[in-house]
C-alpha positions as CSV (number, residue, x, y, z in Angstrom):
1,M,-10.5,6.1,1.2
2,I,-8.1,6.6,4.0
3,S,-11.1,6.5,6.4
4,L,-11.3,2.8,5.4
5,L,-8.1,2.2,7.4
6,K,-9.3,3.9,10.6
7,E,-11.1,0.8,11.7
8,C,-8.1,-1.4,11.1
9,E,-6.2,-2.7,14.2
10,G,-3.1,-4.2,12.6
11,F,-1.9,-6.6,9.9
12,Q,-2.5,-10.2,9.0
13,W,0.2,-12.0,7.1
14,D,0.0,-15.0,4.8
15,E,3.4,-16.7,4.9
16,G,3.3,-17.4,1.2
17,N,2.6,-13.8,0.2
18,S,5.2,-12.2,2.5
19,D,7.8,-14.7,1.2
20,K,6.8,-14.1,-2.4
21,N,7.1,-10.3,-2.0
22,W,10.6,-10.7,-0.6
23,I,11.7,-13.3,-3.2
24,K,10.2,-11.5,-6.2
25,H,10.5,-7.8,-5.3
26,K,12.8,-7.6,-2.2
27,V,9.9,-5.9,-0.3
28,S,9.9,-6.8,3.4
29,R,6.9,-7.0,5.7
30,L,8.1,-4.0,7.6
31,E,8.3,-1.9,4.4
32,C,4.7,-2.9,3.6
33,E,3.5,-1.9,7.0
34,E,5.4,1.4,7.0
35,L,3.7,2.5,3.9
36,F,0.3,2.7,5.7
37,F,1.7,5.2,8.2
38,N,3.3,7.7,5.8
39,L,1.4,10.4,4.1
40,P,0.3,11.0,1.4
41,L,-1.2,7.7,0.7
42,I,-3.2,7.0,-2.4
43,I,-5.8,4.2,-2.0
44,R,-8.1,2.9,-4.7
45,E,-10.4,0.0,-5.0
46,D,-9.0,-2.7,-7.3
47,T,-12.2,-3.7,-9.1
48,K,-10.2,-5.7,-11.7
49,H,-9.1,-8.2,-8.9
50,S,-12.1,-8.0,-6.5
51,H,-13.8,-11.2,-7.5
52,R,-14.0,-13.1,-4.2
53,E,-13.4,-10.2,-1.8
54,I,-13.0,-6.4,-2.1
55,R,-9.4,-5.6,-2.9
56,F,-7.5,-2.3,-2.8
57,Y,-4.2,-1.0,-3.9
58,T,-2.2,1.8,-2.5
59,L,0.7,4.0,-3.6
60,G,2.9,5.2,-0.9
61,R,6.4,5.4,0.5
62,T,8.4,3.7,3.3
63,D,10.3,5.4,6.1
64,S,13.4,5.3,3.8
65,S,11.4,6.9,0.9
66,R,11.1,3.7,-1.2
67,F,8.0,4.2,-3.4
68,L,5.8,1.1,-3.3
69,F,2.6,-0.3,-4.8
70,V,0.8,-2.6,-2.4
71,S,-2.4,-4.5,-3.0
72,F,-4.3,-5.5,0.0
73,T,-7.7,-6.5,1.4
74,I,-9.2,-6.1,4.9
75,R,-10.3,-9.1,6.9
76,D,-11.6,-8.8,10.4
77,Q,-10.3,-5.3,10.8
78,L,-6.8,-6.3,9.7
79,I,-4.9,-5.2,6.7
80,R,-3.9,-8.3,4.7
81,V,-1.2,-7.6,2.1
82,I,-1.6,-9.5,-1.1
83,S,1.4,-8.3,-3.0
84,A,4.0,-5.5,-3.0
85,R,6.5,-4.1,-5.5
86,D,8.2,-0.9,-6.5
87,M,6.0,1.6,-8.3
88,T,6.1,1.7,-12.1
89,I,7.2,5.0,-13.7
90,K,3.6,5.9,-14.4
91,E,2.5,5.2,-10.8
92,R,5.5,7.2,-9.4
93,K,4.5,10.2,-11.5
94,K,1.0,10.0,-10.2
95,Y,2.3,9.7,-6.6
96,E,4.8,12.5,-6.9
97,K,2.0,14.8,-8.2
98,R,0.0,14.0,-5.0
99,L,3.2,14.4,-2.9
100,K,3.7,17.9,-4.3
101,K,0.1,18.9,-3.5
102,Y,0.4,17.4,0.0
103,S,3.7,19.3,0.6
104,N,2.2,22.6,-0.5
105,F,-0.8,22.0,1.7
106,Q,1.4,21.4,4.7
107,R,3.1,24.8,4.5
C-alpha cells in the first residue's frame, strides 16, 4: 500500500477538516504530514467509508513519536487528510507489533 503514496506530490487541505482535527483532537497539519514520512506506516483501504471516493487510513507516528490514526483520500496526486486523532489502545498495539518487526528488520 505504501506504493500508493509514491505518486503523490504533496498535501491538499480542506480548512474545515484541518480546523476540526485541531479543535477536536489537538492534531496539527504538520503532525498529519509528518506521519507520512516516518516508517513504519500501516496503510489500509477504508472500505466502510469509501462511498463517494476511495478512502484510506494509516497508523503511524510523528517526529515527536505521537501515535496517530489518519484517514485520507488521494485527489490529483495530493494526499487529502479527512480526519486525524490519537490511536486507540487496540490500534497502538497493532502498530507497536509492526514497529517491533520493522526495528528487528533494520538491524
